[in-house]
Residue frames relative to the residue before (quaternion, step in Angstrom):
aa qw qx qy qz dx dy dz
X 1.0000 0.0000 0.0000 0.0000 0.00 0.00 0.00
X 0.3440 -0.7121 0.5860 0.1764 3.41 -1.37 0.72
X 0.6567 -0.4849 0.3641 0.4484 3.61 -1.17 0.25
X 0.1032 -0.7951 0.5971 0.0252 3.53 -0.72 1.07
X 0.3422 -0.6974 0.5810 0.2427 3.48 -1.11 0.50
X 0.4923 -0.6749 0.4683 0.2877 3.64 -1.06 0.70
X 0.3667 -0.6907 0.5697 0.2528 3.58 -1.08 0.74
X 0.7945 -0.0661 0.0556 0.6011 3.46 1.11 -0.77
X 0.1131 -0.7812 0.6111 0.0589 3.55 -1.11 0.63
X 0.0508 -0.8050 0.5909 0.0139 3.58 -0.84 1.13
X 0.1178 -0.7910 0.5976 0.0586 3.55 -0.61 1.00
X 0.2072 -0.8086 0.5464 0.0683 3.63 -0.53 1.10
X 0.0542 -0.8439 0.5335 -0.0186 3.48 0.46 1.24
X 0.6687 0.5118 -0.2958 0.4510 3.60 0.81 -1.04
X 0.7525 0.3568 -0.2501 0.4939 3.71 0.64 -0.92
X 0.3901 -0.7424 0.4708 0.2738 3.60 1.14 -0.49
X 0.3608 0.7639 -0.4633 0.2679 3.58 1.35 0.31
X 0.6189 -0.5231 0.4032 0.4251 3.61 0.88 -0.81
X 0.5906 -0.5551 0.4697 0.3497 3.49 -1.22 -0.63
X 0.0738 -0.7378 0.6659 0.0825 3.67 -1.04 0.80
X 0.0859 -0.7588 0.6452 0.0240 3.54 -1.09 0.90
X 0.1225 -0.7539 0.6356 0.1119 3.56 -0.84 0.94
X 0.3060 -0.7915 0.5046 0.1590 3.61 -0.59 1.08
X 0.6507 -0.5495 0.3379 0.4005 3.55 -0.99 0.53
X 0.6653 0.4972 -0.2837 0.4792 3.59 1.19 -0.60
X 0.6075 -0.5797 0.3397 0.4237 3.64 1.34 0.12
X 0.5155 0.6185 -0.4482 0.3884 3.66 1.09 -0.14
X 0.2348 -0.7619 0.5968 0.0908 3.56 -1.09 0.90
X 0.0661 -0.7672 0.6372 0.0316 3.59 -0.80 0.96
X 0.1024 -0.7470 0.6559 0.0358 3.61 -1.13 0.86
X 0.0472 -0.8002 0.5977 -0.0169 3.57 -0.87 1.03
X 0.3424 -0.6855 0.5911 0.2519 3.62 -0.89 0.77
X 0.5678 -0.5973 0.4089 0.3920 3.53 -1.19 0.38
X 0.6037 0.5351 -0.3845 0.4487 3.66 1.08 -0.60
X 0.6135 0.5479 -0.3550 0.4443 3.63 1.02 -0.79
X 0.6890 0.4914 -0.2996 0.4405 3.53 0.79 -1.00
X 0.6413 0.5237 -0.3154 0.4638 3.57 0.99 -0.87
X 0.7142 0.4376 -0.2731 0.4732 3.51 0.92 -0.70
X 0.6541 0.4263 -0.2825 0.5573 3.61 1.39 -0.07
X 0.2423 0.8011 -0.5214 0.1663 3.56 1.08 0.36
X 0.3179 -0.8067 0.4702 0.1647 3.59 -0.72 1.03
X 0.4011 0.7258 -0.4809 0.2848 3.60 1.24 0.12
X 0.6750 -0.5177 0.3499 0.3922 3.63 -1.18 0.52
X 0.6797 0.5061 -0.3120 0.4296 3.58 0.93 -0.88
X 0.6847 0.4587 -0.2942 0.4839 3.58 0.99 -0.78
X 0.6114 0.5505 -0.3368 0.4580 3.63 1.05 -0.82
X 0.6490 0.5429 -0.3116 0.4325 3.52 0.99 -0.88
X 0.6546 0.5176 -0.2723 0.4791 3.52 1.10 -1.07
X 0.6738 0.4860 -0.3186 0.4565 3.55 0.85 -0.84
X 0.5851 0.5885 -0.3242 0.4541 3.61 1.09 -0.76
X 0.6980 0.4841 -0.2416 0.4691 3.53 0.86 -1.24
X 0.7942 0.3535 -0.1990 0.4524 3.64 0.91 -0.84
X 0.4940 -0.7010 0.3867 0.3392 3.43 1.37 -0.19
X 0.4032 0.7150 -0.4595 0.3393 3.53 1.34 0.33
X 0.3919 -0.6597 0.5930 0.2438 3.54 -1.27 0.58
X 0.6397 -0.5031 0.4175 0.4041 3.50 -1.33 0.47
X 0.7812 0.3101 -0.2022 0.5026 3.68 -0.74 0.89
X 0.6226 0.5143 -0.3494 0.4752 3.63 1.18 -0.54
X 0.4984 -0.6927 0.4631 0.2397 3.51 -0.92 1.17
X 0.5331 -0.6056 0.4702 0.3577 3.57 -1.20 0.54
X 0.2722 -0.7488 0.5886 0.1368 3.68 -0.89 0.92
X 0.5295 -0.6118 0.4938 0.3185 3.43 -1.26 0.93
X 0.5217 -0.6049 0.4959 0.3406 3.58 -1.21 0.54
X 0.6598 -0.5179 0.3712 0.3983 3.50 -1.23 0.65
X 0.8189 0.1995 -0.1901 0.5035 3.62 -0.85 1.08
X 0.5313 0.6153 -0.3896 0.4328 3.59 1.37 -0.15
X 0.3134 -0.7185 0.5686 0.2496 3.62 -0.77 0.82
X 0.4917 -0.6458 0.4985 0.3045 3.58 -0.99 0.91
X 0.2575 -0.7727 0.5643 0.1350 3.48 -0.97 0.97
X 0.5198 -0.6285 0.4440 0.3709 3.51 -1.05 0.45
X 0.1015 -0.8002 0.5910 0.0144 3.48 -0.85 0.92
X 0.4794 -0.6323 0.5073 0.3362 3.56 -0.94 0.77
X 0.5561 -0.6214 0.4384 0.3354 3.66 -0.90 0.81
X 0.4403 -0.6947 0.4946 0.2810 3.56 -0.81 0.77
X 0.0412 0.7584 -0.6483 0.0528 3.53 -1.02 1.01
X 0.4335 -0.6282 0.5726 0.2993 3.51 -1.21 0.50
X 0.3038 -0.7553 0.5554 0.1694 3.67 -0.90 0.87
X 0.7693 -0.0670 0.0273 0.6348 3.54 1.21 -0.60
X 0.0964 -0.7590 0.6318 0.1246 3.49 -1.40 0.17
X 0.0358 -0.8136 0.5799 -0.0204 3.46 -0.98 0.74
X 0.5467 -0.6058 0.4916 0.3040 3.57 -1.22 0.77
X 0.1022 -0.7338 0.6619 0.1140 3.52 -1.21 0.65
X 0.8094 -0.1099 0.0428 0.5752 3.43 -0.14 1.26
X 0.6374 -0.4823 0.3894 0.4576 3.48 -1.03 -0.91
X 0.6355 0.5809 -0.2681 0.4322 3.55 1.39 0.00
X 0.8442 0.1282 -0.0346 0.5193 3.67 1.04 -0.32
X 0.2168 -0.7196 0.6223 0.2188 3.52 -1.35 -0.10
X 0.1713 -0.7683 0.6118 0.0784 3.57 -1.17 0.67
X 0.2446 -0.7726 0.5828 0.0596 3.51 -1.14 1.03
X 0.2031 -0.6886 0.6690 0.1923 3.48 -1.34 0.55
X 0.2155 -0.8093 0.5380 0.0953 3.55 -0.57 1.17
X 0.6113 -0.5746 0.4196 0.3465 3.57 -1.37 0.61
X 0.6312 0.4950 -0.3742 0.4653 3.71 1.14 -0.19
X 0.6330 -0.5568 0.3307 0.4242 3.65 1.22 0.17
X 0.5816 0.5892 -0.3919 0.4013 3.58 1.07 -0.32
X 0.0891 0.7926 -0.5979 0.0805 3.58 -1.04 0.83
X 0.3952 0.7672 -0.4322 0.2617 3.64 1.20 0.38
X 0.6288 0.5904 -0.3293 0.3842 3.66 0.98 -0.77
X 0.1546 -0.7142 0.6794 0.0673 3.49 -1.18 0.83
X 0.1681 -0.8240 0.5377 0.0615 3.64 -0.38 1.19
X 0.1468 -0.7984 0.5704 0.1254 3.60 -0.04 1.20
X 0.6510 -0.5015 0.4093 0.3965 3.46 -1.33 0.39
X 0.6122 0.5484 -0.3495 0.4498 3.59 1.09 -0.67
X 0.6799 0.4921 -0.2946 0.4570 3.52 0.95 -0.91
X 0.6078 0.5386 -0.3461 0.4698 3.57 1.01 -0.84
X 0.6443 0.5295 -0.3301 0.4423 3.58 0.91 -0.99
X 0.6615 0.5329 -0.2926 0.4390 3.63 0.91 -1.06
X 0.7709 0.3494 -0.1774 0.5022 3.66 0.91 -0.85
X 0.2349 0.7677 -0.5595 0.2061 3.63 1.15 0.35
X 0.2819 -0.8066 0.4972 0.1507 3.61 -0.70 1.10
X 0.3939 0.7350 -0.4629 0.3004 3.62 1.21 0.10
X 0.5910 -0.6215 0.3676 0.3597 3.56 -1.00 0.74
X 0.5674 0.5901 -0.3529 0.4532 3.59 1.19 -0.57
X 0.7446 0.4191 -0.2224 0.4694 3.57 0.81 -0.98
X 0.5526 0.5665 -0.3407 0.5076 3.57 1.26 -0.61
X 0.6927 0.4465 -0.3029 0.4786 3.62 0.73 -0.89
X 0.5805 0.5509 -0.3521 0.4853 3.67 0.98 -0.71
X 0.7162 0.4564 -0.2858 0.4439 3.58 0.62 -1.19
X 0.6572 0.5106 -0.3128 0.4577 3.69 0.93 -0.74
X 0.6884 0.4651 -0.2908 0.4746 3.60 1.04 -0.72
X 0.7088 0.4518 -0.2697 0.4699 3.56 1.17 -0.68
């Protein structure tokens, strides 16, 4: 896939559903907020994923023997455009460093078609 520009972007802050992007080529991508938070492209999150071997969007797994702790479900408190190339979120866990470029969002599209292409390539 090449870098596509979005035709429309819908951020469902009130319902907490996530983000829907319709790309100019007609492809539709839907992202849940937890998926996007786990795919944060900031340097701190990227370093943590590299260290632990997590893929973008993959949730953090408890360490062996560690009891899972209750965590408040991740929600975006706000979303704002960054120029014409990206979107930025403020998360309810206090994090707000990631700038999600359209190219990054295209690369991490969680739909079955895109996951199949990513595994094949």
